[in-house]
mmCIF entry with sequence, helices, sheets and N, C-alpha, C, O atoms, coordinates in Angstrom:
data_MODEL
# 
_entry.id   MODEL 
# 
_entity.id                         1 
_entity.type                       polymer 
_entity.pdbx_number_of_molecules   1 
# 
_entity_poly.entity_id                      1 
_entity_poly.type                           'polypeptide(L)' 
_entity_poly.nstd_linkage                   no 
_entity_poly.nstd_monomer                   no 
_entity_poly.pdbx_seq_one_letter_code       MMLVLSEALGLPNPASGMTLELLPEMLDRMHEWHTRQGLEHSPMDGLGCC 
_entity_poly.pdbx_seq_one_letter_code_can   MMLVLSEALGLPNPASGMTLELLPEMLDRMHEWHTRQGLEHSPMDGLGCC 
_entity_poly.pdbx_strand_id                 A 
# 
loop_
_entity_poly_seq.entity_id 
_entity_poly_seq.num 
_entity_poly_seq.mon_id 
_entity_poly_seq.hetero 
1 1  MET n 
1 2  MET n 
1 3  LEU n 
1 4  VAL n 
1 5  LEU n 
1 6  SER n 
1 7  GLU n 
1 8  ALA n 
1 9  LEU n 
1 10 GLY n 
1 11 LEU n 
1 12 PRO n 
1 13 ASN n 
1 14 PRO n 
1 15 ALA n 
1 16 SER n 
1 17 GLY n 
1 18 MET n 
1 19 THR n 
1 20 LEU n 
1 21 GLU n 
1 22 LEU n 
1 23 LEU n 
1 24 PRO n 
1 25 GLU n 
1 26 MET n 
1 27 LEU n 
1 28 ASP n 
1 29 ARG n 
1 30 MET n 
1 31 HIS n 
1 32 GLU n 
1 33 TRP n 
1 34 HIS n 
1 35 THR n 
1 36 ARG n 
1 37 GLN n 
1 38 GLY n 
1 39 LEU n 
1 40 GLU n 
1 41 HIS n 
1 42 SER n 
1 43 PRO n 
1 44 MET n 
1 45 ASP n 
1 46 GLY n 
1 47 LEU n 
1 48 GLY n 
1 49 CYS n 
1 50 CYS n 
# 
_struct_asym.id          A 
_struct_asym.entity_id   1 
# 
loop_
_struct_conf.conf_type_id 
_struct_conf.id 
_struct_conf.pdbx_PDB_helix_id 
_struct_conf.beg_label_comp_id 
_struct_conf.beg_label_asym_id 
_struct_conf.beg_label_seq_id 
_struct_conf.pdbx_beg_PDB_ins_code 
_struct_conf.end_label_comp_id 
_struct_conf.end_label_asym_id 
_struct_conf.end_label_seq_id 
_struct_conf.pdbx_end_PDB_ins_code 
_struct_conf.beg_auth_comp_id 
_struct_conf.beg_auth_asym_id 
_struct_conf.beg_auth_seq_id 
_struct_conf.end_auth_comp_id 
_struct_conf.end_auth_asym_id 
_struct_conf.end_auth_seq_id 
_struct_conf.pdbx_PDB_helix_class 
_struct_conf.details 
_struct_conf.pdbx_PDB_helix_length 
HELX_P HELX_P1 AA1 MET A 2  ? ALA A 8  ? MET A 2  ALA A 8  1 ? 7  
HELX_P HELX_P2 AA2 ALA A 15 ? THR A 19 ? ALA A 15 THR A 19 1 ? 5  
HELX_P HELX_P3 AA3 LEU A 20 ? LEU A 22 ? LEU A 20 LEU A 22 5 ? 3  
HELX_P HELX_P4 AA4 LEU A 23 ? ARG A 36 ? LEU A 23 ARG A 36 1 ? 14 
# 
_struct_conf_type.id          HELX_P 
_struct_conf_type.criteria    ? 
_struct_conf_type.reference   ? 
# 
loop_
_atom_site.group_PDB 
_atom_site.id 
_atom_site.type_symbol 
_atom_site.label_atom_id 
_atom_site.label_alt_id 
_atom_site.label_comp_id 
_atom_site.label_asym_id 
_atom_site.label_entity_id 
_atom_site.label_seq_id 
_atom_site.pdbx_PDB_ins_code 
_atom_site.Cartn_x 
_atom_site.Cartn_y 
_atom_site.Cartn_z 
_atom_site.occupancy 
_atom_site.B_iso_or_equiv 
_atom_site.pdbx_formal_charge 
_atom_site.auth_seq_id 
_atom_site.auth_comp_id 
_atom_site.auth_asym_id 
_atom_site.auth_atom_id 
_atom_site.pdbx_PDB_model_num 
ATOM 1   N N  . MET A 1 1  ? 250.736 167.249 86.360 1.00 0.00 ? 1  MET A N  1 
ATOM 2   C CA . MET A 1 1  ? 252.154 167.008 86.480 1.00 0.00 ? 1  MET A CA 1 
ATOM 3   C C  . MET A 1 1  ? 252.512 166.704 87.934 1.00 0.00 ? 1  MET A C  1 
ATOM 4   O O  . MET A 1 1  ? 253.393 165.888 88.207 1.00 0.00 ? 1  MET A O  1 
ATOM 5   N N  . MET A 1 2  ? 251.834 167.354 88.847 1.00 0.00 ? 2  MET A N  1 
ATOM 6   C CA . MET A 1 2  ? 252.106 167.093 90.264 1.00 0.00 ? 2  MET A CA 1 
ATOM 7   C C  . MET A 1 2  ? 251.686 165.675 90.667 1.00 0.00 ? 2  MET A C  1 
ATOM 8   O O  . MET A 1 2  ? 252.352 165.043 91.487 1.00 0.00 ? 2  MET A O  1 
ATOM 9   N N  . LEU A 1 3  ? 250.580 165.171 90.093 1.00 0.00 ? 3  LEU A N  1 
ATOM 10  C CA . LEU A 1 3  ? 250.146 163.813 90.417 1.00 0.00 ? 3  LEU A CA 1 
ATOM 11  C C  . LEU A 1 3  ? 251.146 162.783 89.908 1.00 0.00 ? 3  LEU A C  1 
ATOM 12  O O  . LEU A 1 3  ? 251.425 161.796 90.589 1.00 0.00 ? 3  LEU A O  1 
ATOM 13  N N  . VAL A 1 4  ? 251.682 163.007 88.722 1.00 0.00 ? 4  VAL A N  1 
ATOM 14  C CA . VAL A 1 4  ? 252.674 162.088 88.174 1.00 0.00 ? 4  VAL A CA 1 
ATOM 15  C C  . VAL A 1 4  ? 253.931 162.102 89.033 1.00 0.00 ? 4  VAL A C  1 
ATOM 16  O O  . VAL A 1 4  ? 254.504 161.049 89.313 1.00 0.00 ? 4  VAL A O  1 
ATOM 17  N N  . LEU A 1 5  ? 254.359 163.277 89.447 1.00 0.00 ? 5  LEU A N  1 
ATOM 18  C CA . LEU A 1 5  ? 255.536 163.390 90.300 1.00 0.00 ? 5  LEU A CA 1 
ATOM 19  C C  . LEU A 1 5  ? 255.304 162.703 91.647 1.00 0.00 ? 5  LEU A C  1 
ATOM 20  O O  . LEU A 1 5  ? 256.175 161.988 92.142 1.00 0.00 ? 5  LEU A O  1 
ATOM 21  N N  . SER A 1 6  ? 254.131 162.921 92.233 1.00 0.00 ? 6  SER A N  1 
ATOM 22  C CA . SER A 1 6  ? 253.869 162.291 93.537 1.00 0.00 ? 6  SER A CA 1 
ATOM 23  C C  . SER A 1 6  ? 253.822 160.774 93.422 1.00 0.00 ? 6  SER A C  1 
ATOM 24  O O  . SER A 1 6  ? 254.297 160.077 94.319 1.00 0.00 ? 6  SER A O  1 
ATOM 25  N N  . GLU A 1 7  ? 253.252 160.239 92.321 1.00 0.00 ? 7  GLU A N  1 
ATOM 26  C CA . GLU A 1 7  ? 253.242 158.788 92.141 1.00 0.00 ? 7  GLU A CA 1 
ATOM 27  C C  . GLU A 1 7  ? 254.644 158.256 91.884 1.00 0.00 ? 7  GLU A C  1 
ATOM 28  O O  . GLU A 1 7  ? 254.977 157.154 92.320 1.00 0.00 ? 7  GLU A O  1 
ATOM 29  N N  . ALA A 1 8  ? 255.463 159.020 91.185 1.00 0.00 ? 8  ALA A N  1 
ATOM 30  C CA . ALA A 1 8  ? 256.836 158.590 90.937 1.00 0.00 ? 8  ALA A CA 1 
ATOM 31  C C  . ALA A 1 8  ? 257.637 158.545 92.232 1.00 0.00 ? 8  ALA A C  1 
ATOM 32  O O  . ALA A 1 8  ? 258.546 157.728 92.375 1.00 0.00 ? 8  ALA A O  1 
ATOM 33  N N  . LEU A 1 9  ? 257.303 159.419 93.172 1.00 0.00 ? 9  LEU A N  1 
ATOM 34  C CA . LEU A 1 9  ? 257.990 159.445 94.458 1.00 0.00 ? 9  LEU A CA 1 
ATOM 35  C C  . LEU A 1 9  ? 257.391 158.467 95.457 1.00 0.00 ? 9  LEU A C  1 
ATOM 36  O O  . LEU A 1 9  ? 257.912 158.317 96.562 1.00 0.00 ? 9  LEU A O  1 
ATOM 37  N N  . GLY A 1 10 ? 256.292 157.793 95.079 1.00 0.00 ? 10 GLY A N  1 
ATOM 38  C CA . GLY A 1 10 ? 255.687 156.811 95.961 1.00 0.00 ? 10 GLY A CA 1 
ATOM 39  C C  . GLY A 1 10 ? 254.639 157.370 96.895 1.00 0.00 ? 10 GLY A C  1 
ATOM 40  O O  . GLY A 1 10 ? 254.209 156.672 97.813 1.00 0.00 ? 10 GLY A O  1 
ATOM 41  N N  . LEU A 1 11 ? 254.211 158.605 96.693 1.00 0.00 ? 11 LEU A N  1 
ATOM 42  C CA . LEU A 1 11 ? 253.161 159.186 97.521 1.00 0.00 ? 11 LEU A CA 1 
ATOM 43  C C  . LEU A 1 11 ? 251.802 158.737 97.004 1.00 0.00 ? 11 LEU A C  1 
ATOM 44  O O  . LEU A 1 11 ? 251.625 158.599 95.794 1.00 0.00 ? 11 LEU A O  1 
ATOM 45  N N  . PRO A 1 12 ? 250.848 158.508 97.884 1.00 0.00 ? 12 PRO A N  1 
ATOM 46  C CA . PRO A 1 12 ? 249.528 158.063 97.421 1.00 0.00 ? 12 PRO A CA 1 
ATOM 47  C C  . PRO A 1 12 ? 248.808 159.166 96.653 1.00 0.00 ? 12 PRO A C  1 
ATOM 48  O O  . PRO A 1 12 ? 248.958 160.352 96.949 1.00 0.00 ? 12 PRO A O  1 
ATOM 49  N N  . ASN A 1 13 ? 248.026 158.751 95.664 1.00 0.00 ? 13 ASN A N  1 
ATOM 50  C CA . ASN A 1 13 ? 247.271 159.690 94.835 1.00 0.00 ? 13 ASN A CA 1 
ATOM 51  C C  . ASN A 1 13 ? 245.995 160.080 95.579 1.00 0.00 ? 13 ASN A C  1 
ATOM 52  O O  . ASN A 1 13 ? 245.179 159.204 95.864 1.00 0.00 ? 13 ASN A O  1 
ATOM 53  N N  . PRO A 1 14 ? 245.790 161.364 95.907 1.00 0.00 ? 14 PRO A N  1 
ATOM 54  C CA . PRO A 1 14 ? 244.588 161.757 96.650 1.00 0.00 ? 14 PRO A CA 1 
ATOM 55  C C  . PRO A 1 14 ? 243.322 161.653 95.810 1.00 0.00 ? 14 PRO A C  1 
ATOM 56  O O  . PRO A 1 14 ? 242.230 161.552 96.368 1.00 0.00 ? 14 PRO A O  1 
ATOM 57  N N  . ALA A 1 15 ? 243.434 161.674 94.494 1.00 0.00 ? 15 ALA A N  1 
ATOM 58  C CA . ALA A 1 15 ? 242.245 161.611 93.643 1.00 0.00 ? 15 ALA A CA 1 
ATOM 59  C C  . ALA A 1 15 ? 241.682 160.202 93.539 1.00 0.00 ? 15 ALA A C  1 
ATOM 60  O O  . ALA A 1 15 ? 240.525 160.040 93.151 1.00 0.00 ? 15 ALA A O  1 
ATOM 61  N N  . SER A 1 16 ? 242.455 159.182 93.869 1.00 0.00 ? 16 SER A N  1 
ATOM 62  C CA . SER A 1 16 ? 241.972 157.807 93.706 1.00 0.00 ? 16 SER A CA 1 
ATOM 63  C C  . SER A 1 16 ? 240.787 157.513 94.623 1.00 0.00 ? 16 SER A C  1 
ATOM 64  O O  . SER A 1 16 ? 239.872 156.794 94.222 1.00 0.00 ? 16 SER A O  1 
ATOM 65  N N  . GLY A 1 17 ? 240.780 158.036 95.806 1.00 0.00 ? 17 GLY A N  1 
ATOM 66  C CA . GLY A 1 17 ? 239.647 157.832 96.711 1.00 0.00 ? 17 GLY A CA 1 
ATOM 67  C C  . GLY A 1 17 ? 238.389 158.513 96.231 1.00 0.00 ? 17 GLY A C  1 
ATOM 68  O O  . GLY A 1 17 ? 237.288 157.995 96.421 1.00 0.00 ? 17 GLY A O  1 
ATOM 69  N N  . MET A 1 18 ? 238.537 159.664 95.614 1.00 0.00 ? 18 MET A N  1 
ATOM 70  C CA . MET A 1 18 ? 237.372 160.393 95.108 1.00 0.00 ? 18 MET A CA 1 
ATOM 71  C C  . MET A 1 18 ? 236.788 159.744 93.862 1.00 0.00 ? 18 MET A C  1 
ATOM 72  O O  . MET A 1 18 ? 235.579 159.803 93.639 1.00 0.00 ? 18 MET A O  1 
ATOM 73  N N  . THR A 1 19 ? 237.636 159.128 93.052 1.00 0.00 ? 19 THR A N  1 
ATOM 74  C CA . THR A 1 19 ? 237.133 158.526 91.823 1.00 0.00 ? 19 THR A CA 1 
ATOM 75  C C  . THR A 1 19 ? 236.437 157.200 92.066 1.00 0.00 ? 19 THR A C  1 
ATOM 76  O O  . THR A 1 19 ? 235.736 156.716 91.177 1.00 0.00 ? 19 THR A O  1 
ATOM 77  N N  . LEU A 1 20 ? 236.601 156.595 93.232 1.00 0.00 ? 20 LEU A N  1 
ATOM 78  C CA . LEU A 1 20 ? 235.889 155.350 93.533 1.00 0.00 ? 20 LEU A CA 1 
ATOM 79  C C  . LEU A 1 20 ? 234.381 155.560 93.535 1.00 0.00 ? 20 LEU A C  1 
ATOM 80  O O  . LEU A 1 20 ? 233.623 154.637 93.236 1.00 0.00 ? 20 LEU A O  1 
ATOM 81  N N  . GLU A 1 21 ? 233.945 156.764 93.871 1.00 0.00 ? 21 GLU A N  1 
ATOM 82  C CA . GLU A 1 21 ? 232.517 157.061 93.871 1.00 0.00 ? 21 GLU A CA 1 
ATOM 83  C C  . GLU A 1 21 ? 231.941 157.050 92.463 1.00 0.00 ? 21 GLU A C  1 
ATOM 84  O O  . GLU A 1 21 ? 230.740 156.842 92.292 1.00 0.00 ? 21 GLU A O  1 
ATOM 85  N N  . LEU A 1 22 ? 232.778 157.272 91.451 1.00 0.00 ? 22 LEU A N  1 
ATOM 86  C CA . LEU A 1 22 ? 232.313 157.308 90.068 1.00 0.00 ? 22 LEU A CA 1 
ATOM 87  C C  . LEU A 1 22 ? 232.275 155.934 89.404 1.00 0.00 ? 22 LEU A C  1 
ATOM 88  O O  . LEU A 1 22 ? 231.775 155.810 88.286 1.00 0.00 ? 22 LEU A O  1 
ATOM 89  N N  . LEU A 1 23 ? 232.789 154.907 90.065 1.00 0.00 ? 23 LEU A N  1 
ATOM 90  C CA . LEU A 1 23 ? 232.886 153.587 89.458 1.00 0.00 ? 23 LEU A CA 1 
ATOM 91  C C  . LEU A 1 23 ? 231.542 153.005 89.018 1.00 0.00 ? 23 LEU A C  1 
ATOM 92  O O  . LEU A 1 23 ? 231.473 152.476 87.909 1.00 0.00 ? 23 LEU A O  1 
ATOM 93  N N  . PRO A 1 24 ? 230.468 153.068 89.814 1.00 0.00 ? 24 PRO A N  1 
ATOM 94  C CA . PRO A 1 24 ? 229.187 152.528 89.326 1.00 0.00 ? 24 PRO A CA 1 
ATOM 95  C C  . PRO A 1 24 ? 228.687 153.235 88.064 1.00 0.00 ? 24 PRO A C  1 
ATOM 96  O O  . PRO A 1 24 ? 228.167 152.581 87.159 1.00 0.00 ? 24 PRO A O  1 
ATOM 97  N N  . GLU A 1 25 ? 228.835 154.528 87.994 1.00 0.00 ? 25 GLU A N  1 
ATOM 98  C CA . GLU A 1 25 ? 228.424 155.276 86.803 1.00 0.00 ? 25 GLU A CA 1 
ATOM 99  C C  . GLU A 1 25 ? 229.285 154.897 85.601 1.00 0.00 ? 25 GLU A C  1 
ATOM 100 O O  . GLU A 1 25 ? 228.781 154.766 84.486 1.00 0.00 ? 25 GLU A O  1 
ATOM 101 N N  . MET A 1 26 ? 230.557 154.726 85.829 1.00 0.00 ? 26 MET A N  1 
ATOM 102 C CA . MET A 1 26 ? 231.466 154.371 84.750 1.00 0.00 ? 26 MET A CA 1 
ATOM 103 C C  . MET A 1 26 ? 231.163 152.972 84.219 1.00 0.00 ? 26 MET A C  1 
ATOM 104 O O  . MET A 1 26 ? 231.246 152.748 83.012 1.00 0.00 ? 26 MET A O  1 
ATOM 105 N N  . LEU A 1 27 ? 230.818 152.034 85.087 1.00 0.00 ? 27 LEU A N  1 
ATOM 106 C CA . LEU A 1 27 ? 230.489 150.682 84.645 1.00 0.00 ? 27 LEU A CA 1 
ATOM 107 C C  . LEU A 1 27 ? 229.223 150.665 83.796 1.00 0.00 ? 27 LEU A C  1 
ATOM 108 O O  . LEU A 1 27 ? 229.152 149.931 82.811 1.00 0.00 ? 27 LEU A O  1 
ATOM 109 N N  . ASP A 1 28 ? 228.225 151.464 84.166 1.00 0.00 ? 28 ASP A N  1 
ATOM 110 C CA . ASP A 1 28 ? 227.008 151.547 83.366 1.00 0.00 ? 28 ASP A CA 1 
ATOM 111 C C  . ASP A 1 28 ? 227.307 152.085 81.970 1.00 0.00 ? 28 ASP A C  1 
ATOM 112 O O  . ASP A 1 28 ? 226.817 151.553 80.974 1.00 0.00 ? 28 ASP A O  1 
ATOM 113 N N  . ARG A 1 29 ? 228.104 153.128 81.904 1.00 0.00 ? 29 ARG A N  1 
ATOM 114 C CA . ARG A 1 29 ? 228.455 153.703 80.603 1.00 0.00 ? 29 ARG A CA 1 
ATOM 115 C C  . ARG A 1 29 ? 229.314 152.755 79.786 1.00 0.00 ? 29 ARG A C  1 
ATOM 116 O O  . ARG A 1 29 ? 229.176 152.696 78.564 1.00 0.00 ? 29 ARG A O  1 
ATOM 117 N N  . MET A 1 30 ? 230.188 152.020 80.431 1.00 0.00 ? 30 MET A N  1 
ATOM 118 C CA . MET A 1 30 ? 231.038 151.061 79.731 1.00 0.00 ? 30 MET A CA 1 
ATOM 119 C C  . MET A 1 30 ? 230.187 149.956 79.124 1.00 0.00 ? 30 MET A C  1 
ATOM 120 O O  . MET A 1 30 ? 230.425 149.536 77.991 1.00 0.00 ? 30 MET A O  1 
ATOM 121 N N  . HIS A 1 31 ? 229.198 149.485 79.871 1.00 0.00 ? 31 HIS A N  1 
ATOM 122 C CA . HIS A 1 31 ? 228.312 148.441 79.362 1.00 0.00 ? 31 HIS A CA 1 
ATOM 123 C C  . HIS A 1 31 ? 227.521 148.953 78.152 1.00 0.00 ? 31 HIS A C  1 
ATOM 124 O O  . HIS A 1 31 ? 227.407 148.251 77.147 1.00 0.00 ? 31 HIS A O  1 
ATOM 125 N N  . GLU A 1 32 ? 226.984 150.148 78.242 1.00 0.00 ? 32 GLU A N  1 
ATOM 126 C CA . GLU A 1 32 ? 226.250 150.725 77.115 1.00 0.00 ? 32 GLU A CA 1 
ATOM 127 C C  . GLU A 1 32 ? 227.148 150.872 75.898 1.00 0.00 ? 32 GLU A C  1 
ATOM 128 O O  . GLU A 1 32 ? 226.715 150.622 74.773 1.00 0.00 ? 32 GLU A O  1 
ATOM 129 N N  . TRP A 1 33 ? 228.391 151.272 76.111 1.00 0.00 ? 33 TRP A N  1 
ATOM 130 C CA . TRP A 1 33 ? 229.304 151.488 74.993 1.00 0.00 ? 33 TRP A CA 1 
ATOM 131 C C  . TRP A 1 33 ? 229.630 150.179 74.280 1.00 0.00 ? 33 TRP A C  1 
ATOM 132 O O  . TRP A 1 33 ? 229.541 150.110 73.054 1.00 0.00 ? 33 TRP A O  1 
ATOM 133 N N  . HIS A 1 34 ? 230.006 149.141 75.025 1.00 0.00 ? 34 HIS A N  1 
ATOM 134 C CA . HIS A 1 34 ? 230.438 147.923 74.349 1.00 0.00 ? 34 HIS A CA 1 
ATOM 135 C C  . HIS A 1 34 ? 229.266 147.175 73.723 1.00 0.00 ? 34 HIS A C  1 
ATOM 136 O O  . HIS A 1 34 ? 229.460 146.436 72.758 1.00 0.00 ? 34 HIS A O  1 
ATOM 137 N N  . THR A 1 35 ? 228.056 147.350 74.249 1.00 0.00 ? 35 THR A N  1 
ATOM 138 C CA . THR A 1 35 ? 226.922 146.736 73.569 1.00 0.00 ? 35 THR A CA 1 
ATOM 139 C C  . THR A 1 35 ? 226.592 147.476 72.282 1.00 0.00 ? 35 THR A C  1 
ATOM 140 O O  . THR A 1 35 ? 226.175 146.850 71.308 1.00 0.00 ? 35 THR A O  1 
ATOM 141 N N  . ARG A 1 36 ? 226.769 148.794 72.253 1.00 0.00 ? 36 ARG A N  1 
ATOM 142 C CA . ARG A 1 36 ? 226.579 149.543 71.005 1.00 0.00 ? 36 ARG A CA 1 
ATOM 143 C C  . ARG A 1 36 ? 227.614 149.146 69.959 1.00 0.00 ? 36 ARG A C  1 
ATOM 144 O O  . ARG A 1 36 ? 227.330 149.175 68.762 1.00 0.00 ? 36 ARG A O  1 
ATOM 145 N N  . GLN A 1 37 ? 228.814 148.775 70.405 1.00 0.00 ? 37 GLN A N  1 
ATOM 146 C CA . GLN A 1 37 ? 229.867 148.377 69.486 1.00 0.00 ? 37 GLN A CA 1 
ATOM 147 C C  . GLN A 1 37 ? 229.686 146.944 68.991 1.00 0.00 ? 37 GLN A C  1 
ATOM 148 O O  . GLN A 1 37 ? 230.419 146.500 68.108 1.00 0.00 ? 37 GLN A O  1 
ATOM 149 N N  . GLY A 1 38 ? 228.730 146.226 69.545 1.00 0.00 ? 38 GLY A N  1 
ATOM 150 C CA . GLY A 1 38 ? 228.473 144.851 69.120 1.00 0.00 ? 38 GLY A CA 1 
ATOM 151 C C  . GLY A 1 38 ? 229.307 143.819 69.858 1.00 0.00 ? 38 GLY A C  1 
ATOM 152 O O  . GLY A 1 38 ? 229.393 142.672 69.419 1.00 0.00 ? 38 GLY A O  1 
ATOM 153 N N  . LEU A 1 39 ? 229.919 144.200 70.963 1.00 0.00 ? 39 LEU A N  1 
ATOM 154 C CA . LEU A 1 39 ? 230.728 143.274 71.756 1.00 0.00 ? 39 LEU A CA 1 
ATOM 155 C C  . LEU A 1 39 ? 229.855 142.655 72.852 1.00 0.00 ? 39 LEU A C  1 
ATOM 156 O O  . LEU A 1 39 ? 229.124 143.364 73.542 1.00 0.00 ? 39 LEU A O  1 
ATOM 157 N N  . GLU A 1 40 ? 229.936 141.348 73.006 1.00 0.00 ? 40 GLU A N  1 
ATOM 158 C CA . GLU A 1 40 ? 229.129 140.684 74.033 1.00 0.00 ? 40 GLU A CA 1 
ATOM 159 C C  . GLU A 1 40 ? 229.625 140.986 75.438 1.00 0.00 ? 40 GLU A C  1 
ATOM 160 O O  . GLU A 1 40 ? 228.828 141.168 76.359 1.00 0.00 ? 40 GLU A O  1 
ATOM 161 N N  . HIS A 1 41 ? 230.950 141.038 75.603 1.00 0.00 ? 41 HIS A N  1 
ATOM 162 C CA . HIS A 1 41 ? 231.547 141.275 76.916 1.00 0.00 ? 41 HIS A CA 1 
ATOM 163 C C  . HIS A 1 41 ? 232.473 142.476 76.835 1.00 0.00 ? 41 HIS A C  1 
ATOM 164 O O  . HIS A 1 41 ? 232.882 142.889 75.750 1.00 0.00 ? 41 HIS A O  1 
ATOM 165 N N  . SER A 1 42 ? 232.794 143.023 77.982 1.00 0.00 ? 42 SER A N  1 
ATOM 166 C CA . SER A 1 42 ? 233.675 144.184 78.049 1.00 0.00 ? 42 SER A CA 1 
ATOM 167 C C  . SER A 1 42 ? 235.061 143.838 77.519 1.00 0.00 ? 42 SER A C  1 
ATOM 168 O O  . SER A 1 42 ? 235.616 142.804 77.892 1.00 0.00 ? 42 SER A O  1 
ATOM 169 N N  . PRO A 1 43 ? 235.638 144.684 76.654 1.00 0.00 ? 43 PRO A N  1 
ATOM 170 C CA . PRO A 1 43 ? 236.975 144.404 76.145 1.00 0.00 ? 43 PRO A CA 1 
ATOM 171 C C  . PRO A 1 43 ? 238.088 144.706 77.148 1.00 0.00 ? 43 PRO A C  1 
ATOM 172 O O  . PRO A 1 43 ? 239.245 144.358 76.909 1.00 0.00 ? 43 PRO A O  1 
ATOM 173 N N  . MET A 1 44 ? 237.759 145.336 78.241 1.00 0.00 ? 44 MET A N  1 
ATOM 174 C CA . MET A 1 44 ? 238.754 145.672 79.253 1.00 0.00 ? 44 MET A CA 1 
ATOM 175 C C  . MET A 1 44 ? 238.710 144.648 80.378 1.00 0.00 ? 44 MET A C  1 
ATOM 176 O O  . MET A 1 44 ? 237.638 144.339 80.898 1.00 0.00 ? 44 MET A O  1 
ATOM 177 N N  . ASP A 1 45 ? 239.854 144.130 80.748 1.00 0.00 ? 45 ASP A N  1 
ATOM 178 C CA . ASP A 1 45 ? 239.933 143.110 81.789 1.00 0.00 ? 45 ASP A CA 1 
ATOM 179 C C  . ASP A 1 45 ? 239.532 143.648 83.165 1.00 0.00 ? 45 ASP A C  1 
ATOM 180 O O  . ASP A 1 45 ? 238.913 142.932 83.953 1.00 0.00 ? 45 ASP A O  1 
ATOM 181 N N  . GLY A 1 46 ? 239.877 144.891 83.453 1.00 0.00 ? 46 GLY A N  1 
ATOM 182 C CA . GLY A 1 46 ? 239.624 145.452 84.769 1.00 0.00 ? 46 GLY A CA 1 
ATOM 183 C C  . GLY A 1 46 ? 238.190 145.888 84.986 1.00 0.00 ? 46 GLY A C  1 
ATOM 184 O O  . GLY A 1 46 ? 237.769 146.054 86.131 1.00 0.00 ? 46 GLY A O  1 
ATOM 185 N N  . LEU A 1 47 ? 237.425 146.079 83.917 1.00 0.00 ? 47 LEU A N  1 
ATOM 186 C CA . LEU A 1 47 ? 236.041 146.541 84.052 1.00 0.00 ? 47 LEU A CA 1 
ATOM 187 C C  . LEU A 1 47 ? 235.091 145.445 83.593 1.00 0.00 ? 47 LEU A C  1 
ATOM 188 O O  . LEU A 1 47 ? 234.633 145.443 82.450 1.00 0.00 ? 47 LEU A O  1 
ATOM 189 N N  . GLY A 1 48 ? 234.807 144.534 84.476 1.00 0.00 ? 48 GLY A N  1 
ATOM 190 C CA . GLY A 1 48 ? 233.872 143.465 84.156 1.00 0.00 ? 48 GLY A CA 1 
ATOM 191 C C  . GLY A 1 48 ? 232.459 143.885 84.481 1.00 0.00 ? 48 GLY A C  1 
ATOM 192 O O  . GLY A 1 48 ? 232.018 143.718 85.618 1.00 0.00 ? 48 GLY A O  1 
ATOM 193 N N  . CYS A 1 49 ? 231.745 144.417 83.533 1.00 0.00 ? 49 CYS A N  1 
ATOM 194 C CA . CYS A 1 49 ? 230.418 144.953 83.800 1.00 0.00 ? 49 CYS A CA 1 
ATOM 195 C C  . CYS A 1 49 ? 229.314 143.932 83.525 1.00 0.00 ? 49 CYS A C  1 
ATOM 196 O O  . CYS A 1 49 ? 228.179 144.133 83.959 1.00 0.00 ? 49 CYS A O  1 
ATOM 197 N N  . CYS A 1 50 ? 229.610 142.864 82.829 1.00 0.00 ? 50 CYS A N  1 
ATOM 198 C CA . CYS A 1 50 ? 228.573 141.885 82.467 1.00 0.00 ? 50 CYS A CA 1 
ATOM 199 C C  . CYS A 1 50 ? 228.714 140.632 83.304 1.00 0.00 ? 50 CYS A C  1 
ATOM 200 O O  . CYS A 1 50 ? 227.934 139.693 83.146 1.00 0.00 ? 50 CYS A O  1 
# 
């Protein structure tokens, strides 16, 4: 709730910098997921893993 309030007030989210480190792991898992689902490319525009 505090993060939502801080973003509503225009304060930067402190967790965004920490989650950037997880992006490579998340892309690998996203690629594995969409290939298991039978999709050739990622269904999400922001996560282009292929």
